[in-house]
N, C-alpha and C positions, 0 to 999 in steps of 0.2 A: 429450328424452324421447319415447317412443312415445305413441300416442294412448290407450293403456291404462294409462298411469301418471299420476295426477292428484295435484297437490300442493295439499292442502286447506288446510293452515296451515303455518307454518314447521316444525313438529314432526310433522305428519300427512300421510301418503302413502296413496293408495288405488290399488290395482292393479285397474282395471276399466274398461270402456268405457261409453258412454252407453246401450248395449243391455242391459246387466246391471243388473237391479233390486237395489238395496240399501236395505233398511229404514231409515227415519229414526232409529229407536231405536238401531240398531246404529251409525250415525254418531255419534249423540250420545254413546254409550258410548265410542267410539274417541277422540273429542275430549276427553272428560272424563278418560279415562285418561292422555292426554298431558299433563295438568296435575298429575299426581302428582309428589311431591318426587323430585328426582334423575332424572326421566324426560327422556331426551334425544330419542328419536324413537319413533314408533309407525307401523305399516304395516298396512293392511287388505288382505286378499286378496279376489279376486272372489267367494269363497263366504262373506264376512263376514255374520254374522247375530247378533242379540242373545243374550247370555247372562245369567247371574245377576249383574248389576252390571257385568260386563266383557264385551266382545265376544268371539265365537268366530270363528276364522278370521283371526287377527291375530298380529303380532309386536311385541315391546316391548323397546326398548334403554335400559337404565339405567346410571348411573355410581355405583359405591360403595354400592348398595342393591339388594336383591332383593325382590320381591313374590310370595310363594308363592301368594297368592290369584289372581294372573294365570295361573299354571300350572294351578291348579285342583285338584280332588280326585282326578281320574284321572291321576296322575303317570305319564308313560311310555306313555300311550295311543297307539297307532299301528297300523301294519299290517305284516303279513309276507306274502309272495308266493311260493308254492311251485309247482314243476314236479312234476306227478304222472306215475306210470306208467299211469294208467287211460286206456284208449283211448275217445276221443269217439264212435266208431262203434258201441261196445258199450253205451252208456248207454241204459237203458230208464228214463224218468223215473218211471213208477209204482213200479217195483221199487226204483229207487234211492232215492226218498224214504223207503222203509221201513227203510233201513239205519241210521237215527239215533235209534233208540227210546231208548237209555240214554245219549245223548251229553252230557246236562247233569248227570248224577250226579257226585259227587266221584270222582276216580280210585281204583280199587280197589287192593288190596295188590300186584297184579302190577306196578304202576307204581312202587313204593316205591324200588326201587334206582335206577331211572332218575331219579327226582326228586331223591334224595339226591346222586347223582353230579353231576347238572347244577347243583344249587344250589352244590355245592362248587366246580365249575368257574367259575361266575359270581360267586363270592364273596358268596353270599346266606345270611345267618344267621337271618333272621327265619323262624320256624316257625308263628306263631300263625295265619297265613292259608293254610297248606298245603292245606287242604280246597278252597280256591277255585282252586288251580292247575289249568289245563287246562279252565277253564269260561269261557264267553264273557261272561255277565252280560246285563243289559237295555239300555234306551236304543237308541242307533244302533250297538251292537256286533253283529257278524255273522260267520259263516263262509260263503263263497260259492265254489261251483265255477263255473269260467268256461271258455270257449273263446276261442282267438285268432281274432277275427272278421276283421280287416283288418290287414295288415302294411304299414307305411310305410318301415321300415328293416331290410331282412332282415339286413344285416351285424350290427347290434346284437342282433337276435333270436338269431343264431348265436353271438355272443359270449357271451350270457347263458345259452346251452344250452337254449333254449326249443324245444318241439316242438309244432307246431300240431295234430298228430294226437292229442295227449293233452290231458287236462284240466289246468287250472291251478286252484290253490286260494288264495283271498284271505282272510286272517283279520284282523279288526279287533276288538281288545280292549286292555285296559290292566292297571292294577294292582289293580283291584277294591277290596275293603275296605281293603287295605294302604295305598294312596295316600290314601284318604278319611280314615283315622285320623291320617296324618301332618298333613294340612291342618287337621283339626279341632283337633288339639293345638296347632298353630302359631297359629291364629286365636284360641284360647282364651287363650293367652299374650300375643299380640302385636296382636291385632285385625287391621286391614287396613293398617296403616301401613308394613309391610315391615320389613326389618332391615338395618342397615348391615354392611359387610363386617368391621368390627372388633367387632361385637356378639357376645355369647356365643351368641345364638340362630342366628347365621349358619351356623357350622360344624355345629351340631346338625341344622339343617334340611337342609343340603346333603349330609351323610352319609346320612341316611335318604332323601332325594330320589334320590340316585344309586342306592341299593340297590333302591328302588321302580321305577326305570327298568330295571334289570337284571331284577327280578322280572317286570315286564310283558313283556319280551322272552322270558323263560322260559315265561311263560303262553301267549303266542301259539305258541311252539314245541310245547308239549304239546297245545294244541287242535288244531293242524295234524296232529300224530302221531295223535291219537285219531280224527280224521275220516278220515285215510288208513287206519288200522286197520280202521274201520268198513266201508270199501269194499275192504278187502283189497288195497291198493295201496302202492307205495313212493313216495317223493318226496324232493326236496331244496329247502332254502330258497334262493331266488334273491336276495331282499332283504328287510330288515327295517328299518323306519323309525319313529321316535317322533315324535308330533305335539304332545305336551304335556310341556314340560321348560324348565329354564333352564340356561344354560351360559355360561362366560367366552368373550368374543368381542371382537376388536379391529375396529372399523369406522372407516374414514377416519382412521386413526392414533389413535383414542381407544380405551382399554381399558375395558370395561364388562361388562354382564351382558345377555345376549339370552334373553328369555322367549318361548316360543311357546305359544299356546292355540289348538289346531287349525290348525297350520300346519306344512308340510313342510319340512325343512332341504333346501337345494339343493346340498349337498356330496356326494350319492351319484352314482354313475355313471348310475343310472336309478331312478325311483320310479313307483309306481302312484297315480293320482288316482282314487279310487273314485266311481262314480256311485251313484244310489239303486238299490234292488233291481231296479227295472224299467227301468234306463237302462244305457248303456255305461259302462265304466270305461276309463281310458287309461294305457298304459305310456308314459312320457315320459323325455326326457333333458334334465336341466338344462343351461343354456347360460350362458357367461360373456362373451358377445361384447359386451354393453352394460353396461360397469361402473357407470355412473351409475344405471341401472335396478336393478342388483344392490343398491346402497346404499339406494335408495328402498324396495325391497322387504325390506330388512333380511335379505338372503341367505335368503328364505323363499319358499315356494309354497303354493298353495291345498292343502287336505288333503281335499277332496271337493267334491260338488255345492253343498252349503250349503242350509240350510233357507229355505223361502219362509214357512211357517206354524209358529207356535209349537205345541209339544206341548199337547194338551188342546183345541185348537180343530179338529183334523183330523177327528174323528168327525162333528161337526155339519156340517162343510163337505162331507163325502164321503158320509155314510150315505144321503142322499136320492138319490144317484147310483149308489152301488155297494153291493150286498149283501156280507156278509162273505165269502161264498163266492167272489165276483168277484176279491177281492184275493189269493187263493191262486195266481193265474196272472197273468202280466204280458204287455204287449203285444209283448214280445220272444219269447214262448213259454216263458219260464222258470218254474219252480215256486218257491213260498214256503212254508217251514214256519214257522209262528208261531201258537202256541195261546193267546196273550194278545190279546183283542179290542182293548183300548185301543192296545196297541202296534202291532197290525196296521194300525190307521188312522193312528197317529201317525207311523209309518215308511213310509206309502204313497208311491209314486214321485211322486205329485201334490203332496206337501208339500215337495218339494225342487226346486231350480232344475235346469235341464238342464245336465248335466255338460259338454256340447259348448261352451256359452257360456263357462263357467269356463275351459275349456282355450284357447278362442280368445283370451281376454283375455290370458293368459299367453304365448301364441304372439306376439300383437301387441306385447307388451311386450319381446319378445326374451329371455324367461326360459327358454323350453323349446322343444324340437321333439318332435313326437309320433312315437313308435316303433311302436305298435300299438294297435288298439282291441280291447277285451275284452268279450265278451257273456256275460251270467250264464246259467247252466244251472239251478242250484238255490241258493237263499239260505236259510240257517238262521238264525232269530232266536231262538226259544224254543218249547218244547212247551206252556208254560203260564205258569209264574211270570215275574215281571218284575223280579227283584232286580238291583241295579246293582253 
């Protein structure tokens, strides 16, 4: 194993180096989760941090049982990455930031046929949450315009059809209230003990889970389209990846269920690992050159930079150093749109690890190679409300 793959216990692996800080509580949660019934293996990523009972930035492999609580309430949460037709050279940030005044409102009637057609294409029957389609939500969700800052593998860039002279758009969101309702109903009926594959509740959950994953993918698609419409640009989706889900998987000859909570699947040709709004993101290519490390990582990668500080502590940590106005611009020269004061501090770059460190750990583990570095231009969080 590489120096960035640590075996904590027989069941627990951690993809990290000595230079990457992991909170003790996150490790405690990871080890505790490994003790669940039918849990075979767990793997923490370098962006591992504590969650509500279960760690975020981890993957979990079970036999004959699923744990919906490990997936969480935002089923299908993930990112989509779009190549746009907007030219970098023509961006005026002051004017650019004014184009998103109505971007959080429910989609109007002009979108109805698009929504109906795409729901039919993706076999989505749920209509109760249609008003939330095309909306980002709160927390760490965002839409971010980026530029390709550095290229390390031009051949892959060309293969993906990316253009360095044009803006890229990264969207991070999920299933909103739809996924939350599914978890709430499941926990009400089954608590946190999970369900076996032959239980009645198993198929019931999986059918709704799979629809929520498709709903989340459509949500990101509509978010991207309305942001493109706001700047009067065209675009196409280069990749779309889910970070929160459970799926059937065979690992080392054992058939089971692989849960991801804030972890990127490694089976795409390329993925984006987002940084915080004031940090670089990275376009990376998953590798399969170290099979042992693939198994230890449960065929997963980090899904972002990972939090250093828990939400609620950030304002007290930062307000004596930074005025609210200071946080609307970043050290990289990018602009931030966020009308919610608490969220502005909770999602400040200082609250997150350096994404470069997370990337370095995965490179050292032989899990990825870096294709390009992406620099933020404008990050949209919210105009005011902070609904999840």
